[in-house]
KOLPA-264177 format. One record per atom (N, C-alpha, C): x negated, y, z. Coordinates in steps of 0.02 Angstrom, whole numbers, padded with zeros to 5 digits, always signed. Layout:
% residues N
XYZ ...
% end
This chain:
% residues 193
+02670-04224-00766 +02609-04205-00812 +02575-04140-00801 +02621-04104-00835 +02607-04039-00831 +02587-03994-00772 +02629-04040-00729 +02607-04013-00661 +02538-04018-00638 +02509-04080-00639 +02443-04117-00618 +02401-04068-00655 +02405-04046-00734 +02363-04012-00753 +02356-03961-00727 +02413-03910-00706 +02416-03841-00682 +02387-03838-00615 +02414-03894-00564 +02381-03904-00506 +02298-03901-00511 +02258-03931-00554 +02181-03954-00564 +02168-03887-00598 +02199-03866-00633 +02161-03787-00655 +02172-03733-00613 +02223-03733-00569 +02229-03675-00507 +02181-03703-00448 +02176-03773-00444 +02112-03796-00381 +02039-03775-00416 +02024-03792-00493 +01964-03759-00510 +01949-03678-00501 +02007-03628-00519 +02008-03579-00512 +01990-03559-00442 +02015-03584-00384 +02017-03554-00327 +01940-03574-00296 +01906-03638-00325 +01839-03639-00299 +01789-03601-00332 +01809-03580-00392 +01759-03534-00439 +01747-03484-00408 +01819-03449-00388 +01817-03397-00352 +01779-03379-00298 +01789-03438-00256 +01766-03440-00189 +01680-03440-00200 +01649-03452-00248 +01590-03460-00268 +01551-03411-00294 +01591-03366-00338 +01575-03282-00339 +01578-03252-00304 +01617-03266-00245 +01653-03201-00199 +01589-03200-00127 +01574-03261-00103 +01521-03256-00056 +01464-03278-00079 +01413-03225-00087 +01340-03228-00077 +01292-03315-00031 +01265-03324-00089 +01230-03390-00081 +01185-03383-00018 +01158-03321-00008 +01119-03302+00059 +01117-03232+00063 +01124-03186+00133 +01130-03143+00143 +01092-03107+00189 +01037-03037+00213 +01006-03036+00251 +01007-02960+00264 +01006-02933+00320 +01029-02862+00340 +00982-02832+00388 +00962-02777+00398 +00915-02742+00442 +00914-02678+00456 +00915-02644+00504 +00935-02585+00518 +00862-02547+00528 +00865-02493+00489 +00796-02446+00458 +00802-02375+00512 +00772-02364+00544 +00753-02284+00584 +00743-02246+00552 +00769-02181+00554 +00775-02126+00511 +00761-02086+00552 +00684-02031+00527 +00654-01991+00575 +00655-01923+00530 +00692-01870+00535 +00680-01791+00498 +00637-01754+00556 +00592-01729+00516 +00546-01678+00545 +00556-01608+00512 +00590-01550+00557 +00594-01491+00516 +00523-01457+00524 +00492-01439+00466 +00431-01388+00467 +00454-01330+00498 +00384-01297+00540 +00397-01231+00559 +00420-01194+00517 +00453-01142+00532 +00482-01093+00481 +00440-01019+00506 +00390-00994+00463 +00380-00943+00480 +00391-00882+00413 +00394-00822+00420 +00400-00768+00388 +00358-00705+00392 +00325-00704+00331 +00277-00639+00348 +00292-00576+00315 +00292-00535+00337 +00280-00454+00298 +00236-00414+00306 +00212-00383+00248 +00159-00343+00266 +00159-00285+00210 +00116-00260+00201 +00131-00179+00162 +00096-00217+00082 +00113-00184+00029 +00110-00199-00039 +00020-00155-00051 +00005-00107-00016 -00058-00074-00033 -00070-00036+00033 -00133-00016+00023 -00178+00005+00091 -00197+00063+00061 -00196+00139+00069 -00241+00178+00046 -00249+00209+00102 -00321+00214+00083 -00374+00252+00166 -00407+00304+00137 -00412+00345+00187 -00455+00405+00159 -00523+00401+00193 -00571+00407+00182 -00651+00421+00219 -00654+00508+00209 -00686+00534+00260 -00691+00608+00254 -00769+00609+00272 -00786+00681+00270 -00851+00671+00283 -00891+00678+00352 -00823+00680+00404 -00853+00657+00471 -00863+00572+00474 -00816+00541+00428 -00842+00460+00413 -00891+00444+00422 -00924+00493+00354 -00987+00469+00337 -01061+00493+00365 -01022+00538+00409 -01076+00562+00467 -01111+00631+00472 -01065+00665+00439 -01079+00756+00423 -01053+00762+00502 -01103+00803+00526 -01067+00827+00594 -01046+00902+00590 -01052+00926+00545 -01020+01015+00529 -00989+00992+00437 -00954+01057+00441 -00943+01052+00344 -00973+01117+00341 -00990+01170+00391 -01011+01224+00354 -01076+01242+00405 -01093+01320+00398 -01145+01345+00432 -01157+01406+00398 -01209+01445+00451 -01216+01516+00428 -01302+01515+00406 -01315+01548+00367 -01393+01549+00323 -01428+01575+00387 -01489+01542+00399 -01550+01563+00433 -01572+01625+00459 -01571+01667+00389 -01545+01744+00394 -01484+01770+00394 -01462+01788+00432 -01375+01788+00431 -01388+01836+00402 -01402+01895+00373 -01361+01951+00346 -01401+01970+00277 -01388+01991+00221 -01406+02006+00149 -01388+02069+00125 -01443+02109+00108 -01423+02166+00061 -01406+02157-00001 -01390+02103-00026 -01368+02077-00098 -01421+02060-00121 -01490+02057-00101 -01547+02026-00151 -01563+01963-00098 -01547+01952-00067 -01579+01897-00028 -01547+01828-00041 -01590+01772-00003 -01591+01717-00045 -01555+01669+00007 -01520+01620-00007 -01494+01563+00046 -01541+01528+00053 -01563+01482+00113 -01610+01443+00132 -01567+01365+00118 -01615+01346+00081 -01569+01273+00034 -01585+01216+00092 -01666+01213+00104 -01672+01162+00143 -01666+01165+00231 -01645+01126+00248 -01629+01042+00235 -01567+01042+00206 -01560+00999+00160 -01494+01000+00143 -01444+00963+00179 -01383+00989+00186 -01359+00957+00220 -01322+00889+00228 -01286+00857+00264 -01276+00778+00261 -01215+00765+00221 -01209+00739+00186 -01131+00770+00105 -01110+00702+00074 -01081+00676+00052 -01064+00626+00016 -01098+00556+00038 -01171+00528+00052 -01194+00479+00075 -01214+00505+00131 -01180+00496+00185 -01197+00529+00254 -01248+00490+00286 -01254+00482+00360 -01267+00472+00391 -01251+00399+00413 -01190+00374+00403 -01165+00306+00419 -01142+00273+00353 -01192+00239+00329 -01196+00202+00263 -01121+00135+00274 -01105+00109+00344 -01063+00090+00365 -01006+00121+00405 -00935+00111+00387 -00886+00151+00443 -00854+00106+00425 -00810+00109+00500 -00737+00076+00511 -00694+00111+00490 -00634+00094+00471 -00575+00122+00460 -00489+00055+00478 -00463+00092+00509 -00423+00056+00560 -00364+00050+00530 -00296+00004+00515 -00248-00006+00502 -00213-00041+00539 -00178+00009+00589 -00135-00012+00661 -00089-00062+00630 -00041-00078+00594 +00004-00126+00579 -00016-00146+00509 -00028-00204+00501 -00032-00220+00442 +00004-00272+00421 +00034-00327+00476 +00073-00385+00467 +00128-00388+00524 +00185-00428+00508 +00234-00455+00572 +00248-00518+00541 +00252-00558+00594 +00258-00625+00568 +00315-00650+00630 +00381-00682+00603 +00434-00708+00639 +00435-00797+00622 +00460-00829+00655 +00459-00899+00666 +00504-00936+00709 +00502-01007+00685 +00540-01050+00745 +00514-01111+00738 +00459-01082+00774 +00391-01136+00774 +00410-01173+00827 +00469-01178+00895 +00469-01215+00948 +00413-01222+00987 +00382-01163+01011 +00328-01169+01046 +00261-01177+01017 +00247-01179+00957 +00184-01198+00931 +00162-01144+00904 +00092-01124+00906 +00072-01072+00898 +00057-01053+00831 +00056-00983+00819 +00044-00952+00753 -00008-00915+00753 -00062-00933+00708 -00118-00885+00699 -00123-00842+00630 -00137-00766+00632 -00121-00739+00580 -00207-00718+00553 -00243-00714+00516 -00296-00711+00486 -00298-00670+00434 -00334-00610+00420 -00354-00575+00354 -00418-00585+00341 -00414-00589+00277 -00479-00597+00228 -00486-00561+00185 -00552-00533+00154 -00561-00508+00113 -00565-00546+00040 -00544-00524-00029 -00531-00588-00093 -00618-00541-00123 -00650-00599-00114 -00694-00596-00157 -00696-00580-00235 -00706-00498-00243 -00705-00483-00326 -00753-00457-00348 -00805-00472-00329 -00887-00449-00347 -00904-00491-00412 -00949-00478-00464 -00974-00510-00536 -00993-00577-00508 -01031-00580-00438 -01052-00648-00424 -01003-00678-00357 -00963-00653-00362 -00891-00709-00288 -00913-00689-00244 -00965-00650-00228 -01002-00657-00148 -00973-00585-00085 -00948-00534-00139 -00931-00453-00100 -00855-00460-00118 -00835-00426-00088 -00752-00388-00093 -00766-00319-00113 -00768-00317-00181 -00796-00240-00210 -00738-00196-00227 -00731-00120-00212 -00692-00077-00233 -00723-00037-00274 -00707-00014-00348 -00764+00025-00390 -00700+00085-00392 -00735+00134-00438 -00715+00192-00452 -00696+00188-00525 -00648+00235-00566 -00618+00217-00647 -00676+00192-00667 -00734+00226-00688 -00805+00218-00727 -00854+00152-00702 -00840+00139-00640 -00878+00088-00600 -00938+00095-00603 -00964+00158-00584 -01016+00177-00567 -01027+00204-00492 -00961+00201-00464 -00982+00202-00391 -00938+00137-00359 -00956+00102-00297 -00938+00049-00264 -00939+00047-00186 -00877+00037-00150 -00888+00015-00087 -00867-00050-00071 -00891-00089-00033 -00878-00159-00016 -00854-00187+00051 -00823-00212+00045 -00781-00216+00137 -00841-00284+00146 -00860-00269+00204 -00921-00299+00241 -00890-00350+00302 -00833-00315+00334 -00789-00363+00383 -00729-00343+00401 -00687-00393+00423 -00620-00371+00421 -00617-00408+00510 -00575-00380+00545 -00565-00386+00620 -00477-00373+00626 -00455-00433+00653 -00389-00434+00657 -00383-00411+00717 -00333-00344+00724 -00321-00326+00797 -00252-00318+00815 -00223-00307+00878 -00176-00296+00918 -00164-00375+00947 -00103-00359+00989 -00114-00398+01053 -00074-00479+01027 -00041-00471+00982 -00007-00538+00949 -00036-00551+00897 -00100-00551+00880 -00128-00596+00823 -00114-00669+00821 -00118-00703+00886 -00086-00773+00905 -00043-00766+00940 -00006-00811+00935 +00055-00838+00987 +00115-00868+00975 +00169-00875+00992 +00241-00910+00964 +00282-00866+00959 +00289-00845+00873 +00331-00804+00858 +00404-00804+00858 +00453-00783+00893 +00538-00817+00857 +00569-00762+00809 +00637-00785+00810 +00668-00733+00754 +00682-00683+00770 +00682-00665+00844 +00685-00594+00856 +00611-00559+00912 +00567-00600+00891 +00501-00571+00933 +00443-00599+00885 +00420-00540+00835 +00361-00571+00805 +00298-00563+00826 +00249-00596+00773 +00189-00562+00790 +00171-00495+00753 +00131-00454+00780 +00132-00404+00744 +00055-00376+00755 +00022-00363+00716 -00061-00332+00718 -00080-00305+00639 -00147-00273+00660 -00164-00226+00623 -00242-00256+00605 -00306-00211+00559 -00356-00224+00543 -00409-00182+00553 -00474-00195+00561 -00513-00146+00554 -00550-00154+00509 -00578-00125+00465 -00606-00155+00399 -00686-00100+00403 -00738-00143+00412 -00789-00115+00398 -00814-00103+00328 -00836-00052+00311 -00842-00020+00231 -00914+00004+00215 -00962-00028+00179 -01020-00003+00165 -01001+00043+00107 -01019+00105+00108 -01014+00151+00069 -01068+00173+00042 -01133+00136+00047 -01193+00169+00036 -01210+00183-00035 -01154+00149-00084 -01158+00160-00154 -01097+00203-00179 -01055+00237-00136 -01016+00259-00165 -01016+00326-00172 -00978+00363-00202 -00977+00444-00222 -00904+00465-00226 -00908+00519-00201 -00824+00543-00210 -00768+00521-00267 -00721+00508-00253 -00663+00485-00298 -00632+00426-00279 -00579+00412-00313 -00515+00322-00299 -00558+00300-00305 -00572+00239-00260 -00594+00172-00269 -00539+00118-00273 -00525+00071-00302 -00491+00020-00321 -00523-00030-00326 -00465-00101-00331 -00481-00149-00360 -00482-00218-00299 -00507-00181-00226 -00507-00229-00162 -00461-00272-00139 -00450-00315-00130 -00397-00344-00091 -00394-00389-00028 -00362-00373+00001 -00341-00427+00085 -00293-00487+00057 -00312-00545+00096 -00270-00590+00094 -00237-00594+00171 -00176-00596+00164 -00149-00609+00250 -00116-00684+00246 -00131-00707+00308 -00108-00784+00293 -00091-00813+00386 -00020-00828+00373 +00014-00840+00432 -00007-00925+00441 -00048-00950+00474 -00032-01031+00479 +00003-01047+00563 +00034-01088+00561 +00075-01125+00601 +00031-01187+00617 +00039-01208+00693 +00008-01260+00724 +00072-01325+00705 +00034-01377+00694 +00089-01443+00688 +00090-01474+00754 
% end
């Protein structure tokens, strides 16, 4: 009798473990995986650009001359008119060049990268890129930016970067001598996908 009971218990245990080991219903599906490596680009530029505006830039044709009456016996007076062109010269808009402002390397796999340079609008009304002197009585406005160089657009590699500069159009009609600061440029490299 003990053998019969042990046999029944062993049979129940075997059936029970089979029920728990095999799922009642199973499905499976293969899933396709795609990985896209985004174009890698690296930009190098200068932290600051310091430009000099000369009298010649402002339109002054010469820096000195002789008086209309060339000699004095000590009592003669200098001719004061016409006044020379100085400070606010004949050229209210001047162009200054930065030969190289950026270099961009990349692994864009044949995709173009375009580099743009734009002034950051810093005026009170947010419409102009303005540089001011220390007491804010004199200002220079960046009125235009043109990217220059043969490689401002193209396909950069890890060994052959895009390299370019900018021409800046500066409105100096409201400027006097001195250091003007606060202007900014945004240099952006954008890869096509």
